[in-house]
N, C-alpha and C positions, 0 to 999 in steps of 0.2 A: 961588865957594866963599869962605866967610868964615873968621874965626878959630875959630868954634865948630864948623865943619864944614858939610856939605851939608844944606840944609834940604829937608824933604819935606813937601809939602802933603797933609794928610789930608782926603779929601772925604766920607767916610762911615764909619759903624760898622755892620758886619754881623755878627750873632751867629746861628749855626745852632742848631737844637734840640739839647739835650744829654740823652741818655737814661741817663746814669750814675746819677743819683739815683733815677729811676723803676725802673731795673733792680735797684739795691741794695735798695730797699724791697720789690720783688716777691720777691726771693730771701730777704730776712729773714722775710717772712710765710710763705714756703714752709717754711723751717726751723722756724719756730714751729709750723706745722701738723704737721710730722713729730715734733717734740718732744712735742706734745700727744697724739699717737697713742701714742708710747712711754710717756708718763706714764699714759695710760689702761690700757695693757697691764700695766705694772708695778703699778699700783694693784689691778687685778683679780687679778694673781698673789699679791700680798701678802694680799688678802682671802681668796683661796682657801686659802693656806697657814694663815692664822689659823683659818679654819673647819675645815680638816682636822685641825689639831693640837688646838685647844681645844674644838671643837664648840660654839662660841658661837651660841646661837639666841635671844639676848636681842633684843627689838625695838629697843633703843637701839643695839646694834651694827649691826643691819640698816639702821637710819636713817643711821648713820655711813657705811656702805658706799654707800648710795644718794646721800648728799650728795657724797661724793668722786667717785662716778661721774658725777653731774650736773654737777659743776664741771669734770671732765675733758671731758665732752661739750660743755659751753659753750665751753671753750677751743678744742676742735677746730672747732666751728662758727664762732667768731669768726675764728680764723686762716684757715680755708678761705674765708670770705667776703672778708676783706681781701686774701688772695692772689688770688682771682678778680678782684676790682675792680682791683688793681694790674696784673695780667696784661692785662686789657682796656685799661687806660690805656696800658700800654707798647706794645701792638699798635696802638693808635689814634694814637700820637704821629706827627705828620706829619714828613716830611723837608723840608728847605729852611730858609728864613730865619725865625727866631723874632722877632728884633728888628732893624730897620734904621733908622738915624738918619742923615739927611743934610740938606743945606741946604734942600731943598724940603719935607721933612716927616718923619713918623715912621710906622713900621709896627710894630705889636705884635700878634703872632699873626695873626688874620684881619682885624683892623681897621687902618685907615690914615687918615691925614689930613695936610693941609698945616698949616703952623704957624699960619695964620690960622684954621683950623677946630678946632684943638686947644683944648679948654677946660681939661683937667687931665690930668696923668700922676701917678698915685698908687700907692704900694706899700702894700697893706693885708693884714692877717691877719684873716680872718673869725673870729668867736667860735667857730664849730664846727670849725675846722681849725687845724692847726699849721703848714701850709704857706703862706708868704707869696705874694701874687699881685701882679703888675704890671698895673694897670688904666689903659687909655687911654680917655678920654672926649672925643669930638668933638661938634660941633654936631648930627651926625646919628645916631651910634651909639656903642656902648661895646664894647670887647674886653678880655678878661681872659686873662692868661698866668701859670701858676705859675712862680715865680722859680727853683725848683729845676730847671727845664728850660733855664735859661740857663747857658752856659759861663763867664760873667763875673759879678762882683759888681755890686750895684746902684750903687755909687759910680762905676763905669766908665760905665754907661749914663747916670747922672745928669750926669756931666761932659760926655758927648757931647750930651745933650739941651740943656744950658745953652749950650754953644758953638755948636751948629748952629742953635739957635733965636735966637741972638744975645741971650741973657739973658732972653728973654720967658717961658721955662718952665723948671721944675725938677721933679724927682721928689719929691713930698711923702712923706717917710718917717716922719712923725709918728705915723701910725696903725699902725706896726709894733710899737710897745711896747704891751704889754697890762698 
């Protein structure tokens, strides 16, 4: 024991899959789906009341009713589609280790490689998505893992990659900015 206390040697960084963000996104789209249905019902009731009170049979008013109804149906369809996609993603999320970094190599999702095989570890945000992804490229394959499935921030993983690879690799975060 030294003046600073007991030293502990850390041999690896192991991060399990975290379902919190996926579950929150799934629940948010379900609420959006319910609100869209409520919005359609309220719009239909308002249209019915206006028609019963004022007996408006003008084609412009009917066009307005159809436009509001079409917008509500679009909202329902969009929210339902996103909810089903996120529900499927949540169900398919594997148990176990999402990222493992140690002196012998790195595991990201389904891909793995020793430090000699690793060509790059990059954090990217594709143009079609808001969710950042951690991408491991080795000499033989590539694996991608959404960053929101990690229970730690990228700087923690970056520090572990730098330390365990003995400074040969870092996580390139330059492509996260859009």
